[in-house]
N, C-alpha and C positions, 0 to 999 in steps of 0.2 A: 541442567537448566537451570540459573540465578535468580530469583527468583525473591530475590528483595526484596527491588521498589514498586512490587503489584502493591494495592491497599486494597483492604474488601471495609464497605459501608454495608452501613445496615441499611436495606434496601434489597426489592429486585429487584433478580435477577432480567439482564436485558435479554430478551425474542429478538431475529431475524428470522419470518416467515418469509422465504420465497416461494411465491407463483409458474413454474414453470414454459412457456407455450411450445406446443411441437416444435417452433424449430428450437429452439435453445435462451433463446431468449426468456425474461422472468419479471418480476413486478414484482416489487420489494414490500414490504405491511414491517414494520419495525415497534415496541414497545419498550425504547430509552433503556425504563428503570435503571438503574445503576449507572448506566452512560449517561446521564442526566445528570451527577452528581460531581460537583466541584472537584480534582485537584488537590488535595493538596501538594502545602512544597516539599521541595525533597530534595538531594545533595549530589549529587552527578560522580556515581564510584569514580576510583581514583581508577581504573584499569576497561574504561572505558575509548571507547575506536568511536564507534556513531551512535549518534540521535538520532531517531523514524518520527515523527509524525505523522497520524495519521485519522481523517476521521476532521476534521479542523469542520468540516459543514452540515456534519452530525451531530455535533455536539459543540450546547450557544458557547459553554464555558470559555472552549478555546478559541474560539473566531476573540475573545480579547488575547488572553493569554499568547494565541500562536508564539506570535514575535519575539516576545519577551523568554519563551521553552527553548529557542530556536537560536537569539542570541545569547543567553546564559551555556547553551550549549556549545556552541564555534567558543565562547570566550575561556572555555574550557578545555579548548584544540579540539574537540569533536570534528565529525565533520555531518554535516546535514543534508539531510532529508523529508522534504514535505506532501504527504502524496493529499491530495484536497478532496476527492471524489466531488458527487454535483452539489449544488449548494441550488438544495429549489428555493434558494426563497432568492438568489438570482444578485448577491451580493458578493463577486467573484474580489477586486477587489480591496474590499474593507479590508481581508484576512491577508490577502495575495500580497500584496502592494509596499505594507507594515513587517512582512514575514519574508520576500523575496533575497533585500541583503540578507540577508544571514540562515541562508539556507542555499546550499551548495546542488543541490540532485529536487528536482524538483518533479514531481511522475502525477502522469494531469494522463485524465481519460482521453481516447477516442474522438469525441466533441470538443473538446476543453486546449488536445494536440492541434485542432483545427486553426485556431486564434491565434496561436504562433510558427515564427517561422519559422521551419525545422528541417531535419535532411531525415525523411522514411525509412524505417527498420522492419524489412517484410516479416510477415509471422511463420508460423504454420499451417499450409492448408487442410485442417485434418474436420471431424467430423461431432460439431456444438451435441451438446447432450447435454449439459448446464454449464452455463457462461454466469454460470453464484458462484462469486469467491475471486473469479479468475485473473480481475486487480488488482484483486488485497494478493493475490499468486503472486502476481506476476513481480510487484514490490516487493513483495520477500522476497523473489529469486534475485530480483537488482541486489537489491541487499546484501545479499548472503556472495551474492556474485563481489563484489568491492570487496567484502570481509574476505577473498578466496584470494584478492590485490588481483580480480579482472579490473583487466580499462571500461570505461565507461560503454564500445559497445562492446566488447567483450560477455560485461553486465547485461546487455537491452540483450542479446541475447541467448543467453541461459535464462534471464526471465522469464522470453518469449517461448524457450522452451514448461516450463512452470509453470505459464498459465494454461499453451495446447494441455499439455499430458495434464493441467487442475478441469478445463473440460470436457471433458473426453467419457466421462465420470458424473451420474445423480452425486453434486454433494459439495461442501464449498471445497472441502479438502481431502475427497476422499482419490484420487488421481492423482495426488502430488510425491512426489517417487524421490526418495537420497542423493548428493550430489553423488556419484558415479553411475547412480543408475541413470539419470534425468543427461549426463553428459554425450554416456553412453547413444541415450535414443537420439536426442540431439545430431549426433552423428552417424543416425543414418540416414534422414531424411533429410529431403528439400525446402528453405525456405523457399515460401510464398511464391 
C-alpha cells in the first residue's frame, strides 16, 4: 500500500464513537481532531487512476476546496468519485453543484438517493448487527470494483456485497473480506 500522500499533523487523533441500538442502527459522536485540519496542496501521482473524496460535509475545509480537488484530478486524467455522507447543516447544494461537473461517480446514502431519480439496485437481505461503516464499505467496494474493471452495475453489486458483509459483524470493517471471498459470497446469495 502506497502511503506517500498521507499527511501528518500535530493534532489530536480523530475519534468516532458509535452507539449501536438493538436493531443495528446507530448514533455517532465525533471528535474531529486532525480531520478538522486544512489539507496541504499535493501533486497527483503519475500512476494514479482514480481520486475518491469522502466526508466533505463532515470536514468544513473540504466544503470550500472539494470542487477544486475534483477538477484537478479530472484534468490529470483520473476518474473521480464523491461520497457526500450526511450534511448536518443541510447545505447540500453549496458543495454538490460546483463539484458535480468534475465528478464521474457520486455516492449517496439512502435518504439522499430519494432526492435523485434513478434505478434501484436491490441489496442483500442479511441480519444487520451493526451498520457502522456500511456506507464507507460500500464506497470502498464500489471504487475497488471499478478498479478491477467492473462496469457501474457490477461495481454497485460488488459494493452491495461488501456492505452486506460489513453489517453482519460488530465494528466498521470486521465483516469485510477479500475480493475472491466477497465474490464467492455474493454468488451464493440472492439479492433483495
